[in-house]
Phi, psi and omega in degrees: 000133178258140175236155181287135175256123182258152179296152179298141181272137178276135180259159178124174182289153177288128179281158178302138179087003179244152178241133179270127178242139177269134176264156185229151170242140172247122186240130175254120184235162172277142176274132178287148181291318178259081186266071180257117179057063184308121177236098185294334180284321182283315180214088182292154177289153180292127180276134176262320183209139175230127181230133177267148178220147183267349178223157180295322180299315179296318180297320179292325177292319177295315179299321178298321178294319177297322182292343178278351180292146181299320181294326178288315180296330179278352179087013179265343175229160184227147178251132179235137176246120187236127172277126189247348179163186182245145176238135181259131177230158176290135182249000000 
Protein backbone atom coordinates (compact mmCIF):
# COMPACT_ATOMS: atom_id res chain seq x y z
CA UNK A 1 0.00 0.00 0.00
CA UNK A 2 1.36 3.43 -0.93
CA UNK A 3 0.67 6.50 1.11
CA UNK A 4 1.30 10.12 0.27
CA UNK A 5 4.42 11.64 1.76
CA UNK A 6 4.03 15.29 2.55
CA UNK A 7 6.87 17.77 3.07
CA UNK A 8 7.90 18.48 6.65
CA UNK A 9 6.01 21.35 8.17
CA UNK A 10 7.94 24.38 9.40
CA UNK A 11 7.09 25.46 12.94
CA UNK A 12 6.99 28.93 14.39
CA UNK A 13 5.04 32.14 14.10
CA UNK A 14 3.91 33.44 10.76
CA UNK A 15 6.32 36.07 9.49
CA UNK A 16 5.03 39.36 8.06
CA UNK A 17 3.90 38.92 4.46
CA UNK A 18 3.13 35.21 4.87
CA UNK A 19 -0.19 33.39 5.01
CA UNK A 20 -0.64 30.17 7.01
CA UNK A 21 -2.60 27.44 5.21
CA UNK A 22 -3.79 24.20 6.76
CA UNK A 23 -3.19 21.03 4.74
CA UNK A 24 -5.62 18.13 4.76
CA UNK A 25 -5.59 14.37 4.26
CA UNK A 26 -8.55 12.38 3.03
CA UNK A 27 -8.26 8.76 4.16
CA UNK A 28 -10.34 5.80 3.01
CA UNK A 29 -10.16 2.92 5.53
CA UNK A 30 -11.68 -0.51 6.06
CA UNK A 31 -14.18 -0.78 8.92
CA UNK A 32 -13.24 -3.48 11.42
CA UNK A 33 -15.81 -6.21 12.03
CA UNK A 34 -15.52 -6.00 15.84
CA UNK A 35 -15.62 -2.21 16.23
CA UNK A 36 -15.83 -1.89 20.01
CA UNK A 37 -14.49 1.38 21.39
CA UNK A 38 -12.49 2.45 18.34
CA UNK A 39 -9.01 3.59 19.40
CA UNK A 40 -7.13 4.83 16.33
CA UNK A 41 -3.85 5.32 18.20
CA UNK A 42 -3.68 1.79 19.61
CA UNK A 43 -4.94 -0.07 16.53
CA UNK A 44 -5.70 2.08 13.49
CA UNK A 45 -7.96 0.83 10.73
CA UNK A 46 -6.33 -0.46 7.54
CA UNK A 47 -5.89 2.37 5.02
CA UNK A 48 -7.05 1.80 1.45
CA UNK A 49 -6.29 5.22 -0.02
CA UNK A 50 -4.67 8.42 1.25
CA UNK A 51 -4.95 11.68 -0.70
CA UNK A 52 -3.49 15.07 0.25
CA UNK A 53 -5.27 18.36 -0.40
CA UNK A 54 -4.11 21.95 0.06
CA UNK A 55 -7.55 23.41 0.87
CA UNK A 56 -10.57 22.29 2.87
CA UNK A 57 -12.82 22.72 -0.17
CA UNK A 58 -10.64 20.37 -2.23
CA UNK A 59 -10.51 17.84 0.62
CA UNK A 60 -14.31 17.91 0.97
CA UNK A 61 -14.76 17.30 -2.76
CA UNK A 62 -12.40 14.31 -2.63
CA UNK A 63 -14.19 12.98 0.48
CA UNK A 64 -17.53 13.40 -1.30
CA UNK A 65 -16.26 11.30 -4.21
CA UNK A 66 -15.07 8.59 -1.79
CA UNK A 67 -18.46 8.64 -0.02
CA UNK A 68 -20.15 7.77 -3.32
CA UNK A 69 -18.28 4.44 -3.47
CA UNK A 70 -20.37 1.31 -2.93
CA UNK A 71 -18.19 -0.06 -0.11
CA UNK A 72 -18.56 3.21 1.84
CA UNK A 73 -22.31 3.36 1.27
CA UNK A 74 -22.60 -0.28 2.42
CA UNK A 75 -20.74 0.55 5.65
CA UNK A 76 -17.65 -1.59 4.97
CA UNK A 77 -15.31 1.37 4.44
CA UNK A 78 -15.07 4.77 6.11
CA UNK A 79 -13.89 8.21 4.90
CA UNK A 80 -11.90 10.46 7.23
CA UNK A 81 -10.89 14.08 6.65
CA UNK A 82 -7.88 15.10 8.75
CA UNK A 83 -6.28 18.54 9.14
CA UNK A 84 -2.56 17.83 9.43
CA UNK A 85 -0.67 21.07 9.81
CA UNK A 86 0.15 24.49 8.54
CA UNK A 87 2.08 25.50 5.45
CA UNK A 88 3.41 29.04 5.15
CA UNK A 89 3.28 30.86 1.81
CA UNK A 90 4.05 34.39 0.73
CA UNK A 91 0.90 36.52 0.74
